[in-house]
C-alpha positions as CSV (number, residue, x, y, z in Angstrom):
1,M,-28.8,1.6,17.8
2,D,-26.5,4.5,18.5
3,Q,-23.5,2.6,17.1
4,R,-25.4,1.7,13.9
5,R,-26.4,5.4,13.4
6,L,-22.8,6.5,14.0
7,I,-21.4,4.0,11.5
8,L,-24.0,5.0,8.9
9,F,-23.2,8.6,9.5
10,L,-19.4,8.1,9.1
11,V,-19.8,6.1,5.9
12,L,-22.2,8.6,4.3
13,S,-20.0,11.5,5.4
14,F,-16.9,9.9,3.9
15,S,-18.9,9.1,0.7
16,L,-19.9,12.7,0.4
17,V,-16.3,13.8,0.8
18,M,-15.2,11.4,-2.0
19,L,-18.1,12.4,-4.3
20,W,-17.2,16.1,-3.7
21,D,-13.6,15.4,-4.4
22,G,-14.5,13.6,-7.6
23,W,-16.7,16.4,-8.8
24,I,-14.1,19.0,-8.0
25,K,-11.6,16.9,-9.9
26,S,-13.7,17.3,-13.1
27,K,-13.5,21.0,-12.6
28,Q,-10.2,22.7,-12.4
29,P,-8.0,23.4,-9.4
30,A,-6.0,26.6,-9.4
31,P,-2.7,26.5,-11.3
32,V,-0.4,27.6,-9.9
33,A,21.2,4.0,3.1
34,G,23.0,1.0,1.6
35,A,21.7,2.2,-1.7
36,P,24.0,2.3,-4.7
37,A,25.7,5.6,-5.5
38,A,23.2,8.0,-6.9
39,A,23.3,10.1,-10.0
40,V,24.0,13.7,-9.0
41,A,23.5,17.0,-10.8
42,D,26.4,19.2,-11.9
43,A,26.1,22.4,-9.9
44,A,26.9,24.7,-12.8
45,T,24.7,23.1,-15.5
46,G,22.0,21.1,-13.6
47,V,22.9,18.2,-15.8
48,P,22.8,14.8,-14.0
49,T,25.8,12.5,-14.2
50,P,25.5,8.7,-14.1
51,S,27.1,6.7,-11.3
52,A,30.3,4.8,-12.1
53,S,28.5,1.5,-12.4
54,L,26.3,2.8,-15.2
55,T,29.1,4.7,-17.0
56,P,31.3,2.6,-19.3
57,G,34.0,5.3,-19.3
58,Q,34.8,8.9,-18.3
59,V,31.9,11.2,-18.9
60,A,32.3,14.9,-19.5
61,V,29.4,17.1,-18.6
62,P,28.6,19.6,-21.4
63,S,29.5,23.2,-20.8
64,E,27.1,24.9,-23.1
65,Q,26.0,28.3,-21.9
66,A,22.3,29.1,-21.4
67,V,20.5,30.8,-24.3
68,S,19.3,34.2,-23.1
69,A,15.7,35.2,-24.2
70,A,15.5,32.0,-26.2
71,A,13.1,31.9,-29.1
72,R,10.0,29.7,-28.9
73,M,7.6,27.9,-31.2
74,V,4.1,26.7,-30.6
75,V,2.6,23.2,-31.2
76,E,-1.1,22.7,-30.9
77,T,-3.2,19.5,-30.7
78,D,-6.8,18.9,-29.6
79,M,-5.5,18.2,-26.1
80,L,-2.3,20.3,-25.7
81,R,-0.8,23.7,-26.5
82,A,3.0,23.5,-26.1
83,E,5.6,26.1,-26.3
84,I,9.0,24.7,-27.3
85,S,12.1,26.7,-26.4
86,A,15.2,27.0,-28.5
87,Q,17.1,26.5,-25.2
88,G,17.4,22.8,-24.9
89,G,14.6,22.1,-27.4
90,D,12.4,21.5,-24.4
91,I,8.8,22.2,-23.6
92,A,8.9,25.5,-21.7
93,R,5.1,25.8,-21.3
94,L,2.3,23.2,-21.6
95,E,-1.4,24.0,-21.5
96,L,-4.1,21.4,-21.1
97,R,-6.8,22.6,-23.4
98,Q,-9.5,20.3,-21.9
99,H,-9.0,21.8,-18.4
100,E,-9.9,25.3,-17.4
101,S,-7.8,27.6,-15.3
102,N,-9.5,28.3,-12.0
103,E,-8.1,31.9,-12.1
104,D,-9.6,32.6,-15.5
105,R,-12.2,30.1,-16.9
106,S,-11.6,31.4,-20.4
107,K,-8.0,30.1,-20.3
108,S,-6.6,26.6,-20.2
109,F,-4.8,25.1,-17.2
110,V,-1.0,25.5,-17.4
111,L,0.8,22.4,-16.1
112,L,4.4,23.1,-17.2
113,D,5.7,26.7,-17.0
114,D,9.1,28.3,-16.7
115,G,7.7,31.7,-15.7
116,A,9.0,33.9,-13.0
117,R,6.2,32.9,-10.5
118,H,6.5,29.2,-10.9
119,M,9.1,26.8,-12.4
120,Y,8.1,23.4,-13.7
121,A,9.7,22.0,-16.8
122,A,10.4,18.7,-18.7
123,Q,14.0,18.7,-19.8
124,T,16.2,16.2,-21.8
125,G,19.8,16.1,-23.0
126,L,22.9,14.1,-23.6
127,I,25.8,13.6,-21.3
128,G,29.4,13.3,-22.6
129,N,32.0,14.9,-24.8
130,G,30.3,18.3,-25.3
131,L,27.0,16.8,-26.5
132,P,23.9,19.0,-26.3
133,N,21.9,19.3,-23.1
134,H,19.0,21.3,-21.8
135,K,21.0,24.5,-22.0
136,T,22.2,24.1,-25.6
137,S,20.7,26.2,-28.4
138,F,18.5,24.2,-30.9
139,T,17.2,25.4,-34.3
140,L,13.4,25.6,-34.3
141,P,11.0,25.2,-37.3
142,A,10.2,28.6,-38.8
143,A,6.4,28.4,-38.2
144,A,4.0,27.1,-35.6
145,V,2.8,23.5,-35.9
146,S,-0.7,22.2,-35.4
147,L,-2.3,18.8,-35.7
148,K,-4.4,18.9,-38.8
149,E,-7.8,17.3,-39.5
150,G,-7.3,13.6,-40.3
151,E,-3.8,13.4,-38.7
152,D,-3.2,11.2,-35.7
153,S,0.1,12.7,-34.8
154,V,2.6,15.5,-35.6
155,T,6.4,15.5,-35.2
156,V,8.6,18.5,-34.6
157,R,12.3,18.1,-35.4
158,L,14.9,20.3,-33.7
159,E,18.6,20.3,-34.5
160,A,21.7,21.4,-32.5
161,A,24.9,22.6,-34.1
162,E,27.4,19.9,-34.9
163,Q,30.0,19.4,-32.2
164,G,33.3,17.6,-33.1
165,G,31.7,15.6,-35.8
166,V,28.6,14.6,-33.9
167,R,25.2,15.8,-35.0
168,V,22.1,15.6,-32.7
169,A,18.5,16.1,-33.5
170,K,15.6,16.1,-31.0
171,L,12.2,14.8,-32.2
172,L,8.9,15.5,-30.3
173,T,5.8,13.7,-31.4
174,F,2.4,14.8,-30.2
175,H,-0.7,12.5,-30.6
176,R,-4.4,13.2,-31.1
177,G,-6.6,12.6,-28.0
178,S,-3.5,12.0,-25.8
179,Y,-1.4,13.6,-23.2
180,L,1.5,11.5,-24.2
181,I,4.5,13.0,-26.0
182,D,7.3,10.9,-27.6
183,V,10.7,12.5,-27.1
184,A,13.7,11.1,-29.0
185,H,17.3,12.0,-29.6
186,E,18.9,11.0,-33.0
187,I,22.7,11.0,-32.8
188,V,24.8,10.8,-36.0
189,N,28.4,9.9,-35.5
190,D,30.6,11.5,-38.2
191,T,33.8,11.1,-36.2
192,G,36.5,8.5,-36.7
193,A,35.8,6.8,-33.3
194,A,32.8,5.2,-31.6
195,V,30.8,7.2,-29.1
196,A,28.7,5.9,-26.2
197,P,26.8,8.8,-24.6
198,H,24.1,8.8,-22.0
199,A,20.7,10.5,-22.2
200,Y,18.8,12.1,-19.3
201,F,15.1,12.8,-19.1
202,Q,14.3,15.0,-16.1
203,L,11.5,17.0,-14.5
204,L,12.6,20.3,-12.9
205,R,10.3,21.9,-10.4
206,D,10.3,24.4,-7.5
207,D,9.1,23.3,-4.1
208,K,6.0,25.5,-4.2
209,P,2.9,23.4,-3.8
210,A,0.1,23.9,-6.3
211,E,-2.7,26.1,-5.0
212,S,-5.9,24.5,-3.6
213,V,-3.9,21.4,-2.5
214,E,-6.0,20.8,0.6
215,A,-9.3,18.9,0.4
216,F,-11.3,19.0,3.6
217,G,-8.1,19.6,5.6
218,V,-6.1,16.8,4.0
219,Q,-2.8,17.9,2.7
220,T,-2.0,16.4,-0.7
221,F,1.5,15.3,-1.8
222,T,3.6,17.4,-4.2
223,G,7.0,16.1,-5.3
224,P,8.8,13.3,-7.1
225,A,7.7,9.7,-7.3
226,F,9.3,6.6,-8.7
227,Y,8.1,3.1,-9.7
228,T,9.8,-0.1,-10.5
229,D,8.4,-3.6,-10.6
230,E,10.6,-4.7,-7.6
231,A,10.3,-1.6,-5.3
232,K,6.8,-0.6,-6.4
233,F,5.6,3.0,-5.9
234,Q,7.8,5.3,-3.9
235,K,7.2,9.0,-3.1
236,V,10.1,11.3,-2.2
237,S,9.7,14.6,-0.4
238,F,11.6,17.7,-1.4
239,E,12.8,17.9,2.2
240,D,14.4,14.4,2.0
241,I,16.1,15.3,-1.2
242,A,17.6,18.5,0.3
243,D,18.8,16.6,3.4
244,G,20.3,13.8,1.3
245,D,17.9,11.3,2.8
246,A,15.9,10.4,-0.3
247,K,15.2,6.6,-0.5
248,F,14.0,5.0,-3.7
249,A,15.1,2.4,-6.2
250,R,18.1,3.9,-8.1
251,K,18.6,1.2,-10.8
252,A,16.2,-1.0,-12.7
253,S,15.3,-2.2,-16.2
254,D,11.7,-1.0,-15.8
255,G,9.6,1.7,-14.2
256,W,9.2,5.4,-14.5
257,A,10.0,8.8,-12.8
258,A,7.3,11.3,-12.1
259,M,6.5,14.7,-10.5
260,V,3.1,14.6,-8.7
261,Q,0.8,17.4,-7.7
262,H,-2.9,17.6,-6.8
263,Y,-5.0,16.2,-9.7
264,F,-2.1,16.2,-12.2
265,V,1.1,14.4,-12.9
266,S,4.0,14.5,-15.4
267,A,6.1,11.3,-15.8
268,W,9.0,10.1,-18.0
269,L,8.2,6.5,-19.2
270,P,11.3,4.9,-20.7
271,P,10.9,1.6,-22.7
272,S,10.8,-1.4,-20.5
273,G,13.8,-3.7,-20.6
274,T,16.3,-0.9,-20.9
275,E,18.8,-0.5,-18.0
276,R,18.3,2.9,-16.4
277,E,19.3,4.9,-13.3
278,Y,16.8,7.1,-11.5
279,F,17.8,10.3,-9.7
280,A,16.5,13.1,-7.5
281,N,18.7,16.1,-6.9
282,A,18.5,19.6,-5.3
283,V,19.9,21.9,-8.0
284,G,19.9,25.1,-6.0
285,G,17.6,28.1,-5.9
286,G,14.7,26.1,-4.5
287,L,14.7,23.9,-7.5
288,Y,14.6,20.1,-7.6
289,S,15.1,17.6,-10.4
290,A,13.9,14.1,-10.7
291,G,14.3,11.8,-13.7
292,V,16.1,8.9,-15.4
293,I,19.4,8.4,-17.2
294,L,19.5,5.9,-20.1
295,P,22.7,4.5,-21.7
296,V,22.9,4.8,-25.5
297,S,24.3,1.8,-27.3
298,E,27.7,2.4,-28.8
299,I,27.5,4.3,-32.1
300,A,30.1,3.3,-34.6
301,P,31.7,5.9,-37.0
302,G,29.3,6.8,-39.7
303,A,26.3,5.2,-37.8
304,T,23.2,6.7,-36.2
305,G,22.0,6.0,-32.7
306,R,18.7,6.7,-31.1
307,V,17.4,7.0,-27.5
308,E,13.8,7.9,-26.5
309,S,11.2,8.1,-23.8
310,R,7.6,8.9,-23.6
311,L,6.4,11.9,-21.5
312,Y,3.0,11.9,-19.9
313,A,1.8,15.3,-18.8
314,G,-1.8,15.6,-17.8
315,P,-4.6,14.8,-15.4
316,Q,-4.7,11.9,-12.9
317,E,-7.3,9.9,-14.7
318,Q,-6.9,6.6,-12.9
319,D,-8.5,4.3,-15.5
320,K,-6.4,5.7,-18.3
321,L,-3.1,5.9,-16.3
322,E,-3.2,2.2,-15.5
323,N,-3.3,1.5,-19.3
324,I,-0.3,3.8,-20.1
325,A,2.3,2.3,-17.8
326,P,2.4,-0.3,-14.9
327,G,1.8,1.4,-11.6
328,L,1.2,4.8,-13.0
329,D,-2.4,4.9,-11.6
330,L,-0.8,4.8,-8.1
331,V,-0.1,8.5,-8.3
332,V,-3.8,8.9,-7.4
333,D,-3.0,8.5,-3.7
334,Y,-5.9,8.2,-1.3
335,G,-3.6,7.4,1.7
336,W,-4.9,5.0,4.3
337,L,-8.4,5.4,2.9
338,T,-7.5,3.7,-0.4
339,V,-9.4,0.5,0.5
340,I,-12.7,2.5,0.6
341,A,-11.9,5.4,-1.7
342,A,-10.5,3.6,-4.7
343,P,-13.6,1.4,-5.3
344,L,-15.9,4.3,-4.5
345,F,-14.2,6.5,-7.1
346,W,-14.3,3.7,-9.6
347,V,-18.1,3.5,-9.2
348,L,-18.3,7.3,-9.6
349,S,-16.3,7.2,-12.8
350,W,-18.4,4.3,-14.1
351,F,-21.6,6.4,-13.6
352,H,-19.9,9.4,-15.2
353,K,-19.1,7.3,-18.3
354,L,-22.8,6.2,-18.3
355,T,-24.3,9.6,-18.0
356,G,-21.6,11.9,-19.2
357,N,-22.4,14.3,-16.3
358,W,-20.7,14.5,-12.9
359,G,-23.8,15.8,-11.2
360,W,-25.9,12.8,-12.2
361,A,-23.0,10.5,-11.4
362,I,-22.9,11.9,-7.8
363,I,-26.7,11.5,-7.5
364,L,-26.6,7.9,-8.7
365,V,-23.7,7.0,-6.4
366,T,-25.5,8.5,-3.5
367,V,-28.7,6.5,-4.3
368,A,-26.5,3.4,-4.7
369,I,-24.9,3.9,-1.3
370,K,-28.4,4.6,0.3
371,A,-29.6,1.3,-1.2
372,I,-26.7,-0.7,0.0
373,F,-27.1,0.6,3.6
374,F,-31.0,0.5,3.5
375,P,-31.2,-2.7,5.6
376,L,-29.1,-1.0,8.3
377,S,-31.1,2.2,8.1
378,A,-34.4,0.2,8.2
379,A,-33.3,-1.7,11.3
380,S,-32.4,1.6,12.9
381,Y,-35.7,3.2,12.1
382,K,-37.6,0.1,13.4
383,S,-35.7,0.3,16.6
384,M,-36.5,4.0,16.9
385,A,-40.2,3.3,16.3
386,K,-40.3,0.7,19.1
387,M,-38.6,3.1,21.5
388,R,-41.3,5.7,20.7
389,V,-44.0,3.2,21.6
390,L,-42.2,1.9,24.7
391,G,-41.1,5.4,25.9
392,P,-44.4,6.5,27.5
393,R,-44.9,3.1,29.2
394,L,-41.4,3.1,30.7
395,Q,-42.1,6.6,32.0
396,R,-45.3,5.5,33.7
397,M,-43.5,2.6,35.3
398,K,-40.8,4.9,36.7
399,E,-43.5,7.1,38.2
400,M,-45.3,4.1,39.8
401,H,-42.3,2.3,41.2
402,G,-39.8,5.1,41.8
403,N,-36.5,3.8,43.0
404,D,-37.6,0.2,43.4
405,K,-35.3,-1.3,40.8
406,A,-36.2,-4.9,41.5
407,R,-39.9,-4.1,40.9
408,M,-39.0,-2.1,37.7
409,Q,-37.0,-5.1,36.4
410,Q,-39.9,-7.5,37.1
411,E,-42.5,-5.2,35.3
412,M,-40.2,-4.8,32.3
């Protein structure tokens, strides 16, 4: 009987923990060796360089200087508010409009931010022959851009100054009802020789964990993660990167690179079937980069080349992540409790879709769990009732027979 009650107590306690975690997730947490040679970052620029096996020829790292006090433009959709910087043409700040900041409920949660208190940015660029990188100055549109009524997407075009006959434009496409952003580089070769650059897509972050990263004493993971069909899901700690001990699949023709924190994730999702090299580097100043390098097909004189990747930057909504890219739902990490937690949260999410309210979803899951364990509870209650009946009789027998165990056993 005691074992049954203990098991029931543990199951119900864990269920309440997962229900609470699911409800909190709907609210907003505070913002805040044998491996092939790896891609490394140039110490001066922070630009990754591909390994020799991926590089068809000598690659020169761009030497553009950083743009001081770079201008910015704003892009707004129903889901996102992005600030794009002239430096690199990258997203310097990204607000999730459907999620509140825990510090100020009137403001949106900020996922990407290059502010003084916290550094977390999505950066892209080209490698080779003075091509623009994330430190290059891009020309921004004159006015802010917003997704208008009836439009499904909006594209922002940024252009870098011509370098040696090569013109590069960066295109960012935002979609209605989505946390996905398409990022592409258009490369026009007006030189007299073919060019074959590489493109990198990286996430740059400091090693500060997001606030409120502990749930009931369980420390959550903050850091890079990689996925390939062969190696599957691999987390990499900042400490291992700093020590040079990071172990993950470096080369593949599929998969993605991500930066994970409690409740949220950002991930570069290159097209499947494209050879790529994943990297994770310590770039100094407490900053770490993780991302992917993609080769660009050789661009003949007078021709135009294109390289692109999708960026997901948003909440860890497990049912949606699994439809965006293979294995992306694995960033929702329950640890060794996955076998129990994953189906429990699936049921909670199903009830939320049914009711549209997390409170009712929690109540319904609690009722369902009670119903499932009702036979066990009923058996326990019956056993307790029998003990209440037998208790007085056993006490009388003890008083009558004292320490005569043989007579006690016979009477029982």
